[in-house]
C-alpha positions in Angstrom: 74.2 -8.1 -58.6 73.8 -6.6 -62.0 76.7 -4.2 -61.4 79.0 -7.1 -60.7 78.0 -9.0 -63.8 78.3 -5.8 -65.9 81.8 -5.3 -64.5 82.9 -8.8 -65.4 81.4 -8.5 -68.9 83.0 -5.1 -69.4 86.4 -6.6 -68.3 86.0 -9.4 -70.8 84.9 -7.1 -73.6 87.9 -4.7 -72.9 90.3 -7.7 -72.8 89.0 -8.9 -76.2 89.4 -5.5 -77.8 
């Protein structure tokens, strides 16, 4: 699912920032 992947990427991005 694209939404699931986006959620994971968003979490990783937010964690980095």
